[in-house]
Each structure stands twice: as structure tokens, then as C-alpha cells.
Residue, then its C-alpha position, 0 to 999 in steps of 0.5 A: m500500500t502506497g503512502l498516498k493510499i494510507k494517507m487517504l485512508v487515515i483522512g477518510t477514517a477521521v472524517l467518518g469518525a467526526f461525522a459519527w461524533v456529530v450525529l451522535t452528540q449534536g445531530p438528531l440522534a444526540p440526547v436532548k439537552v435539558t436543565v433541571e431544578k430541585i423542588q424548593v421549600g420556602t416562602l413565596a411572595n404572593g401577588v397578582f398582576g394586571i393591566g388597567t386604564v385610568r377611568a372616572r368612577h363618576g362621569f356624566n355624558l351630557a346630551p340633548t333629549m331631542t334632535s336639535r342644532v347646537k347654538r352655543v358651547l360655553v366650555d372647552q376641554g379642561d375647564t372646571v365646572v360647578t353644579g348647575q352651571v350651563l355648559a351648552e345651549m341648543d337652538p330652541v327653534d319655536l319653543d320660546e314662542k310656544f312658551t309665550g303663547s302658553e303663558r297667555v293661555v294660562q292668563k286667559t283661563a285665569n280670567a275665565i275663572l274670575a268671570a265664572e266665579a262672579q257668575t256663580s256668586e251672582a247666581e247664589s245671591r239671586l237664588k237667596t233673594i228668590a227663595a226669601t221672596l217665595a217664602r213670603y209668598e207662601e205665607l201670604r197665600g196661606r192667608g189668602f192675600v196672594s193667588q195661586e198663580m202668583y205663587d206658582t210664578k215665584l216658584h218657577e223663578k226659584n227653580a230657574a235660579v237653582s238651574a242658573l246656579a248649577a250652570a254657573s258652578a259647572n262653568l266655574a269647574t270647566a274654567r278651573e279644568e282649562h286653567a289646570r290644563a293650560q298650566a300643565d301645557m306651559r310646564g311641559i313646554g318649559k321643561a322642553r325648553a329647559q332641555t335645550r340647555l346642558i347643565s352640569p350635574a356635579n362639580g368636575v372637569v370637562v374632558v370631552r367636547l364632541a360638538e361645535p355651534g351650528s352642528t346638528v345632534v340627535g337625541g342622546q348624542v353626547v355633546l360634553q362629558v364631565v367627570d369628577p377628578k377626585s373619583l379617578w380609579i384604575e380599571t384593571r383586568v385580571a386573569q380569571h384564574q387569579a382574580g379569586q385571590v383579590r378582595v376589596g380593601q387589599e393594597a395595590e401598587v400602581v405604575l402609570r405609563s406616564r411616570p414609569h419610575a414612580q409607584l402610587a399606593g392604591k386600594v381595591a375599591r370594587v371587584d366587578m361581579v361580571s367577567d369577560a367570557v371572551t378574554e377570560e378576565r375580571i375587572v378589578n377597580v383600584a382607587v388611588a389617592a391622588v392621580d395626575a393622569s389622563i383618562g384612558e392612560y394605561a397603568e400596571v397594577t400589582f396586588k399585594l397578597p399574603q406570603l405563603n410560608d413553608t411551601r413547595s414550588v417549582p419554576t413556572a416554566a416547568v409546568k406543562r399541560i399535556d393531554r388535559q393534565t397539568g404536570v411536570w417532566v422529571l428524571q427517574d433513573g435516567q428516564v424522562v417521566f411526565k408526572p401529573v401534579k396539583v398546583g396552587v398559586t403562580t407568583m410574578e417571580g415565575r414560580t408555581q406552588i406545588l400542592d401534591g404529586l411530587d416528593n421534596d427530593e425530586s428534580v423537574i425539567v425546566y427547559s429543553q431544546q425540543p418538546l419532550r416525550a416519555g423515554i427520550k434521551v436527555r442530557v442535563v446541562a447548566e444552561l441552554v445556549r441558543g445558537 
């Protein structure tokens, strides 16, 4: 065998060995690299995190009750207003004229009442006079000084006076009814005219102005929005599986996007009874003592919960969901085994409480180069390095 052949044979053997080494250690036949960690027993700093937005607990949308044209807007965004202040006016069209006409109708019906009262008083007086005259005629007739015909005439006059009094009383009642109806019409027109003015229902600040003079708005369309700046809170969305730990009165830390380096103290003011079935979140409202923020601004909220002492935990990354079971991958006698576990709370530091399913001396696989399966070959490393 010549030296060249020997040299080629050596090179080929080296290449084949290198290829085999790569296949067995780095290629598809190589063991999967994993990192492991033993169960830790100690204290867990429990807490719940959520993203929220700054909202006003007491906000008021001001809108006309009927379609109308905006006549004047007296305030702008950022203006401070007080209870009862006129903020905008709608064009009343013909309501002013209708109100003036209704006032005149009320006055007319009031005069009609006076006339009817006078007629009633006159009819009562006439009836009294005729009744007294009839009584005298009846006494004279008994003595024979007055004929039956004269007596009958006076009796007829009395009956006519009674009818006249009834008619006058009916006219008075009708006049009073007409007056009451006219007053009701005037009040209705007055209320409709009052609806053309948008009045602040509380002390606050104007945060939205959505219409300008001359624009037409329909009934219920918001023109202005007023909020109480002292009632701002953080409307926070919390995952449903964590919301059960949050209670009214618990303390919270709030970090506004506009001030990322400042923490504000807050307290849970209300936990909404209705959850979002789509996002699987529940609304938790956090009151903050003094908030200098814009409405709608994002905020990060951390709810402080009691610490869990003497509890077992593993990294949250080690907890997997396989075949509708929650569990972890563990190493048993060099073999990879999936063990179902019962978990408790998950902390913001990335640890999950283990309630049952693992022994204290077991190690769990935290990270792996690829998805694991039972019986796969693995190699434990200190850390995984991404290439």
C-alpha cells in the first residue's frame, strides 16, 4: 500500500469518525439537552398582576333629549365646572314662542275663572233673594192675600235660579279644568325648553367636547362629558384564574405609563361581579389617592397578597399541560417521566406552588431544546445556549 493510499485512508477514517461524533452528540440522534431544578421549600411572595386604564368612577355624558342644532358651547376641554352651571345651549327653534303663547293661555283661563266665579256668586245671591221672596209668598197665600198663580210664578223663578246656579258652578269647574290644563301645557313646554340647555350635574372637569355651534345632534348624542377628578380609579383586568385571590380593601401598587419610575399606593375599591367570557378576565377597580393622569392612560397594577410560608414550588416554566393534565417532566433513573401534579398559586417571580404529586427530593425539567416525550434521551446541562 502506497503512502498516498494510507494517507487517504487515515483522512477518510477521521472524517467518518467526526461525522459519527456529530450525529451522535449534536445531530438528531444526540440526547436532548435539558436543565433541571430541585423542588424548593420556602416562602413565596404572593401577588397578582394586571393591566388597567385610568377611568372616572363618576362621569356624566351630557346630551340633548331631542334632535336639535347646537347654538352655543360655553366650555372647552379642561375647564372646571360647578353644579348647575350651563355648559351648552341648543337652538330652541319655536319653543320660546310656544312658551309665550302658553303663558297667555294660562292668563286667559285665569280670567275665565274670575268671570265664572262672579257668575256663580251672582247666581247664589239671586237664588237667596228668590227663595226669601217665595217664602213670603207662601205665607201670604196661606192667608189668602196672594193667588195661586202668583205663587206658582215665584216658584218657577226659584227653580230657574237653582238651574242658573248649577250652570254657573259647572262653568266655574270647566274654567278651573282649562286653567289646570293650560298650566300643565306651559310646564311641559318649559321643561322642553329647559332641555335645550346642558347643565352640569356635579362639580368636575370637562374632558370631552364632541360638538361645535351650528352642528346638528340627535337625541342622546353626547355633546360634553364631565367627570369628577377626585373619583379617578384604575380599571384593571385580571386573569380569571387569579382574580379569586383579590378582595376589596387589599393594597395595590400602581405604575402609570406616564411616570414609569414612580409607584402610587392604591386600594381595591370594587371587584366587578361580571367577567369577560371572551378574554377570560375580571375587572378589578383600584382607587388611588391622588392621580395626575389622563383618562384612558394605561397603568400596571400589582396586588399585594399574603406570603405563603413553608411551601413547595417549582419554576413556572416547568409546568406543562399535556393531554388535559397539568404536570411536570422529571428524571427517574435516567428516564424522562411526565408526572401529573396539583398546583396552587403562580407568583410574578415565575414560580408555581406545588400542592401534591411530587416528593421534596425530586428534580423537574425546566427547559429543553425540543418538546419532550416519555423515554427520550436527555442530557442535563447548566444552561441552554441558543445558537
